[in-house]
C-alpha positions as CSV (number, residue, x, y, z in Angstrom):
1,M,-5.2,-4.2,-20.2
2,T,-1.7,-5.4,-19.5
3,G,-0.3,-4.5,-16.2
4,I,-3.6,-3.4,-14.6
5,P,-4.2,-5.2,-11.3
6,R,-7.1,-7.7,-11.2
7,F,-9.3,-8.5,-8.3
8,T,-11.6,-11.5,-8.3
9,G,-13.7,-13.3,-5.7
10,D,-15.6,-12.4,-2.6
11,A,-14.3,-10.1,0.0
12,S,-14.6,-11.1,3.7
13,P,-17.9,-10.3,5.4
14,Y,-18.0,-7.0,7.2
15,G,-16.6,-7.5,10.6
16,G,-17.0,-4.0,12.1
17,G,-14.8,-1.0,12.2
18,D,-13.6,0.9,9.1
19,P,-15.5,-0.7,6.1
20,Y,-12.7,0.4,3.8
21,A,-10.0,-1.3,5.8
22,D,-10.0,-4.4,3.6
23,Y,-11.0,-2.6,0.4
24,R,-9.0,-3.7,-2.6
25,T,-7.6,-1.0,-4.9
26,A,-4.6,0.0,-7.0
27,D,-3.0,3.1,-8.7
28,F,-4.4,3.1,-12.2
29,P,-2.5,5.1,-14.8
30,F,-5.5,6.8,-16.2
31,T,-7.2,8.3,-13.1
32,G,-5.4,11.7,-13.5
33,L,-7.7,12.3,-16.5
34,V,-11.2,13.8,-16.3
35,D,-14.1,11.6,-15.3
36,L,-16.4,11.8,-18.3
37,A,-19.2,10.3,-16.3
38,D,-19.0,12.9,-13.6
39,R,-22.5,14.1,-12.6
40,R,-21.1,17.6,-12.3
41,L,-20.5,17.6,-16.1
42,G,-24.0,16.5,-16.7
43,A,-23.6,12.7,-16.8
44,G,-26.6,10.5,-16.0
45,V,-27.8,6.9,-15.8
46,I,-30.8,7.3,-18.1
47,A,-32.2,3.7,-18.0
48,A,-31.6,0.3,-16.4
49,N,-33.5,-3.0,-16.7
50,D,-33.6,-3.5,-12.9
51,E,-32.9,-1.5,-9.8
52,F,-34.8,-3.5,-7.2
53,F,-32.5,-3.1,-4.3
54,A,-30.7,0.2,-5.1
55,E,-31.1,3.0,-7.6
56,R,-29.0,3.2,-10.8
57,E,-28.2,6.9,-10.2
58,N,-26.0,6.1,-7.2
59,M,-23.3,4.8,-9.6
60,L,-22.4,8.4,-10.6
61,K,-22.2,10.1,-7.2
62,P,-18.9,11.9,-7.0
63,E,-18.0,10.9,-3.4
64,P,-16.9,7.4,-2.4
65,A,-19.7,4.9,-1.5
66,E,-20.8,4.8,2.1
67,F,-21.8,1.8,4.2
68,D,-24.2,1.6,7.1
69,P,-24.5,-1.9,8.4
70,E,-27.8,-1.0,10.1
71,H,-29.6,0.5,7.1
72,F,-32.3,-1.8,6.0
73,G,-35.6,-1.2,4.2
74,H,-38.7,-3.2,3.2
75,K,-36.8,-4.8,0.3
76,G,-33.6,-5.6,2.2
77,K,-30.2,-4.1,2.8
78,I,-30.0,-0.6,1.4
79,M,-26.7,-0.1,-0.5
80,D,-25.0,3.0,-1.9
81,G,-24.8,1.8,-5.4
82,W,-26.8,0.1,-8.2
83,E,-28.1,-3.3,-7.2
84,T,-30.5,-5.7,-9.0
85,R,-32.5,-8.6,-7.7
86,R,-31.1,-12.2,-7.9
87,R,-31.8,-13.8,-11.2
88,R,-33.4,-17.3,-11.3
89,G,-33.6,-20.0,-14.0
90,V,-36.7,-21.0,-15.8
91,S,-37.8,-24.0,-13.6
92,A,-37.0,-26.1,-10.5
93,G,-35.0,-28.4,-12.9
94,E,-33.1,-25.4,-14.2
95,P,-32.8,-23.0,-11.2
96,H,-29.7,-21.1,-12.3
97,P,-29.5,-18.1,-14.7
98,T,-28.1,-18.8,-18.2
99,D,-24.6,-17.7,-19.4
100,E,-26.4,-15.0,-21.4
101,D,-28.4,-13.5,-18.6
102,H,-27.4,-10.0,-17.5
103,D,-28.6,-6.7,-16.2
104,W,-27.8,-3.4,-18.0
105,A,-27.7,0.3,-17.4
106,L,-27.4,3.1,-20.0
107,V,-25.1,6.0,-19.1
108,R,-24.9,9.4,-20.8
109,L,-21.5,10.8,-20.5
110,G,-21.3,14.3,-19.1
111,A,-19.1,15.4,-22.0
112,P,-18.4,13.4,-25.2
113,G,-14.9,12.1,-25.3
114,V,-12.2,9.5,-25.8
115,V,-12.3,6.9,-23.1
116,R,-8.8,5.8,-21.7
117,G,-9.9,3.8,-18.7
118,V,-12.9,2.5,-16.7
119,V,-13.2,1.7,-13.0
120,V,-16.1,-0.5,-11.9
121,D,-16.1,-0.1,-8.2
122,T,-17.8,-2.7,-6.0
123,A,-17.1,-1.1,-2.7
124,H,-19.2,-2.8,0.1
125,F,-20.6,-5.3,-2.3
126,R,-18.8,-8.2,-0.7
127,G,-20.9,-11.2,-1.7
128,N,-23.5,-9.5,-3.9
129,Y,-21.3,-8.1,-6.7
130,P,-21.6,-9.3,-10.3
131,Q,-19.6,-12.4,-11.4
132,A,-18.4,-10.4,-14.4
133,V,-18.9,-7.0,-16.1
134,S,-18.7,-5.7,-19.7
135,V,-18.9,-2.1,-21.0
136,E,-19.8,-0.9,-24.5
137,A,-19.9,2.6,-26.0
138,T,-21.6,4.4,-28.8
139,S,-21.8,7.9,-30.3
140,V,-25.3,9.2,-30.9
141,A,-25.9,12.9,-31.6
142,G,-28.4,15.0,-29.7
143,S,-30.2,13.8,-26.6
144,P,-31.4,10.3,-27.5
145,S,-34.0,8.4,-25.6
146,P,-33.2,5.0,-24.1
147,E,-35.4,3.5,-26.8
148,R,-33.3,5.2,-29.5
149,L,-30.1,3.9,-28.0
150,L,-31.4,0.4,-27.8
151,A,-32.6,0.4,-31.5
152,D,-31.1,-2.3,-33.8
153,D,-29.3,0.3,-36.0
154,V,-27.1,1.7,-33.1
155,E,-23.5,0.5,-33.3
156,W,-21.8,-0.4,-30.0
157,T,-18.1,-0.7,-29.5
158,T,-16.7,-3.0,-26.8
159,L,-14.5,-1.1,-24.4
160,V,-14.3,-3.8,-21.7
161,P,-15.0,-7.4,-22.8
162,R,-16.9,-9.6,-20.3
163,T,-14.4,-9.9,-17.5
164,A,-14.6,-11.5,-14.0
165,I,-14.3,-9.0,-11.2
166,G,-13.9,-9.0,-7.4
167,G,-16.2,-7.8,-4.6
168,H,-15.4,-4.8,-2.5
169,A,-12.8,-3.6,-5.0
170,A,-11.8,-1.0,-7.5
171,N,-11.8,-3.0,-10.8
172,G,-9.9,-1.0,-13.4
173,F,-9.7,-1.5,-17.1
174,A,-7.4,0.4,-19.6
175,V,-9.2,1.2,-22.9
176,D,-7.7,1.4,-26.3
177,A,-10.4,2.9,-28.6
178,E,-9.5,6.0,-30.4
179,R,-13.1,7.2,-31.0
180,R,-15.4,9.8,-29.6
181,F,-18.3,8.4,-27.5
182,T,-21.4,9.9,-26.0
183,H,-23.1,6.9,-24.1
184,L,-22.1,3.7,-22.4
185,R,-24.0,0.4,-21.8
186,V,-22.8,-1.3,-18.6
187,K,-23.6,-4.9,-18.2
188,Q,-23.3,-7.0,-15.0
189,H,-23.4,-10.8,-15.5
190,P,-25.7,-12.2,-14.4
191,D,-26.8,-9.8,-11.6
192,G,-25.6,-8.0,-8.5
193,G,-24.4,-4.6,-7.5
194,I,-22.0,-1.8,-8.6
195,A,-21.2,1.0,-6.2
196,R,-19.5,3.5,-8.5
197,L,-18.6,3.9,-12.2
198,R,-15.8,6.1,-13.3
199,V,-15.0,6.7,-17.0
200,Y,-11.6,8.5,-17.5
201,G,-10.7,10.1,-20.7
202,E,-10.3,13.3,-22.7
203,V,-13.2,15.6,-23.6
204,A,-13.8,15.9,-27.4
205,P,-16.2,18.8,-27.9
206,D,-18.3,19.5,-31.0
207,P,-16.6,22.2,-33.1
208,A,-19.9,23.2,-34.6
209,W,-21.4,24.0,-31.1
210,L,-18.4,26.0,-30.1
211,A,-18.4,27.9,-33.4
212,V,-22.1,28.9,-32.7
213,L,-21.2,30.0,-29.2
214,G,-18.5,32.3,-30.5
215,T,-17.2,33.5,-27.1
216,F,-16.9,30.7,-24.4
217,D,-14.7,29.4,-21.6
218,V,-11.8,28.0,-23.5
219,V,-10.3,26.2,-20.5
220,A,-13.5,24.6,-19.1
221,L,-13.5,20.8,-18.7
222,E,-16.8,20.5,-20.6
223,N,-15.3,22.4,-23.6
224,G,-12.2,20.4,-23.8
225,G,-9.7,22.2,-21.5
226,R,-7.6,20.2,-19.0
227,V,-5.1,20.5,-16.3
228,E,-1.6,19.4,-17.4
229,D,0.2,19.7,-14.1
230,A,0.1,21.5,-10.7
231,S,2.6,22.3,-8.0
232,D,0.5,20.9,-5.2
233,R,-2.7,18.7,-4.8
234,F,-2.5,18.3,-1.1
235,Y,-6.1,19.2,-0.1
236,S,-8.0,19.0,-3.4
237,P,-7.4,18.4,-7.1
238,A,-6.4,21.2,-9.5
239,T,-9.1,19.9,-11.9
240,N,-11.7,21.4,-9.6
241,T,-10.8,24.8,-10.9
242,I,-12.3,24.1,-14.4
243,Q,-15.4,22.2,-13.2
244,P,-18.9,23.6,-14.3
245,G,-20.6,26.0,-12.0
246,R,-19.5,27.9,-8.9
247,S,-17.8,26.2,-6.0
248,R,-20.3,25.1,-3.4
249,K,-17.9,24.4,-0.5
250,M,-14.2,24.8,0.4
251,D,-13.1,21.4,-1.0
252,D,-14.9,22.0,-4.3
253,G,-11.9,24.2,-5.3
254,W,-8.1,23.9,-5.3
255,E,-6.3,24.4,-2.0
256,T,-2.5,23.8,-1.4
257,R,-0.7,23.0,1.8
258,R,1.0,25.9,3.6
259,R,4.3,26.9,2.2
260,R,7.3,27.3,4.5
261,D,9.7,28.4,1.7
262,K,9.9,31.4,-0.6
263,G,8.3,29.7,-3.6
264,N,4.8,29.8,-5.0
265,D,2.1,27.4,-6.2
266,W,0.8,27.1,-9.8
267,I,-1.5,25.2,-12.2
268,R,-0.7,24.7,-16.0
269,Y,-3.7,24.2,-18.3
270,Q,-4.1,23.1,-21.9
271,L,-6.9,25.0,-23.7
272,V,-9.4,23.3,-26.0
273,E,-7.2,24.5,-28.9
274,Q,-5.5,27.7,-29.9
275,S,-7.7,30.5,-28.7
276,A,-7.8,34.3,-28.3
277,I,-8.5,35.1,-24.6
278,R,-10.3,38.4,-23.9
279,A,-11.5,38.1,-20.3
280,V,-10.6,36.3,-17.1
281,E,-12.4,35.3,-13.9
282,I,-10.5,34.1,-10.8
283,D,-13.0,33.0,-8.2
284,T,-12.0,32.3,-4.5
285,A,-15.5,31.3,-3.4
286,Y,-15.5,29.5,0.1
287,L,-11.8,30.2,0.4
288,K,-11.8,32.7,3.3
289,G,-8.8,32.3,5.5
290,N,-6.9,30.3,2.9
291,S,-7.4,32.0,-0.4
292,A,-4.4,32.9,-2.5
293,G,-3.0,36.4,-1.7
294,W,-2.1,37.3,-5.3
295,A,-2.4,35.7,-8.7
296,A,-0.8,36.2,-12.2
297,L,-1.5,34.6,-15.5
298,S,0.8,33.7,-18.4
299,S,0.1,32.1,-21.8
300,R,2.1,30.3,-24.5
301,D,1.4,29.1,-28.0
302,G,2.4,25.5,-28.5
303,E,4.4,23.0,-26.3
304,S,7.7,24.9,-26.7
305,G,6.4,28.5,-26.9
306,E,7.7,31.2,-24.6
307,W,5.6,32.1,-21.6
308,T,4.1,35.7,-21.8
309,E,2.4,37.5,-18.9
310,I,-1.2,38.4,-19.7
311,L,-2.3,39.4,-16.2
312,P,0.3,40.8,-13.8
313,R,0.5,39.8,-10.2
314,T,-2.8,41.0,-8.7
315,R,-4.2,41.1,-5.2
316,L,-7.1,38.7,-4.5
317,Q,-9.8,39.0,-2.0
318,P,-11.2,36.0,0.0
319,D,-14.6,34.5,-1.1
320,T,-14.8,36.8,-4.2
321,N,-15.2,36.4,-7.9
322,H,-12.6,38.6,-9.6
323,R,-13.2,39.8,-13.2
324,F,-10.5,41.2,-15.6
325,V,-10.8,42.4,-19.2
326,L,-7.5,41.9,-21.0
327,P,-6.1,45.0,-22.8
328,E,-5.7,42.9,-25.9
329,P,-6.5,39.3,-26.8
330,A,-3.9,36.8,-25.6
331,V,-3.5,34.1,-28.3
332,G,-2.2,30.6,-27.1
333,T,-2.7,27.0,-26.5
334,H,-1.7,26.9,-22.8
335,V,-2.2,29.1,-19.7
336,R,-0.5,29.0,-16.3
337,I,-1.8,30.6,-13.1
338,D,0.7,31.4,-10.4
339,I,-0.6,32.1,-6.9
340,Y,1.4,33.7,-4.2
341,P,2.5,32.4,-1.9
342,D,0.1,29.5,-1.5
343,G,-3.6,28.9,-0.6
344,G,-6.0,28.4,-3.4
345,I,-8.7,29.4,-5.9
346,S,-12.1,27.8,-6.6
347,R,-12.5,28.5,-10.3
348,L,-10.7,29.9,-13.3
349,R,-12.6,31.0,-16.4
350,L,-10.9,32.2,-19.6
351,F,-13.4,33.7,-22.0
352,G,-12.4,33.9,-25.6
353,S,-12.9,32.2,-29.0
354,L,-11.0,29.8,-31.2
355,T,-8.6,31.2,-33.7
356,A,-9.0,30.2,-37.3
357,L,-6.0,27.8,-36.9
358,G,-7.5,26.4,-33.6
359,A,-10.9,25.9,-35.2
360,K,-9.3,24.0,-38.2
361,R,-7.3,21.7,-36.0
362,L,-10.3,21.0,-33.7
363,A,-12.5,20.1,-36.6
364,A,-9.9,17.8,-38.1
365,R,-9.6,16.0,-34.7
366,H,-13.3,15.7,-34.5
367,D,-13.6,14.2,-37.9
368,E,-10.7,11.7,-37.1
369,L,-12.5,10.5,-33.9
370,D,-15.8,10.1,-35.7
């Protein structure tokens, strides 16, 4: 965790105006990776010991936490996060909670993976945040119940040791645990509130599942694909193009700023492993006056392979899902989409299957992480 900024202590009481004006945050080196706890990938908070003031599910909302100073309910101030009641000691003579007292929540990752960083966001929790947090992880196959995860025989690995944090702040932690995890246990000591939880890392799919599927989307986030780089992220992140499902609104895709030169915009992807691509979908849903005019696809095999065109520059229509069957399978580990001259796309789907070499390497990686 060397070099990661630390925030501790209360933030000032809300004094009006922009509630984020005094929010404490920093640039963390891992936030360019996929959020394994993204609700859109299927993540969920499956249990918590207490959610008296605010529901546990709020922690995984994709948008930043909101604050309404006038929003109160029968139990008190309504917060956009997970908030537990105040803990008390056992008697008037011992009114304070013990050092061991804590609240917990179990989080199912949307996609199993290797965790590289965690952000425990206490936005708007200025004097009611936890004194400290800790995060543990485990790997349990299938769809385990909370009771199964809390059983004595489940092994938990500490990702974030018990660490003091600050209120109204993005509390970031780098993680060094080269293992594949499926679930987290988040603890707040002794009580309080967490607005958002982000778990950044790399998807590590199950090779047996992909083998049974046969043909699948080899660039999808949930299957282990990822964005390596993009020419422009002005309006929205390039990672949106490989999120599950269709885009639901304009900023749910990838849109670039308007070009005033003669260049073009692009995204470079790494596939789950070496694959044979047979069909392509390029979707411009909700991009109507700002969709890309044309698009072309190229692939390469390996980090130093030559780029080969697999789909020539093709006219795109606004708000349309375009489907292309390739004349022959394109074998590679990376794909680049070039759009002309600018604009955006909402989704890219590359349907194919792992090659024998790709399946072998993926299985070896899976065994190594387990």
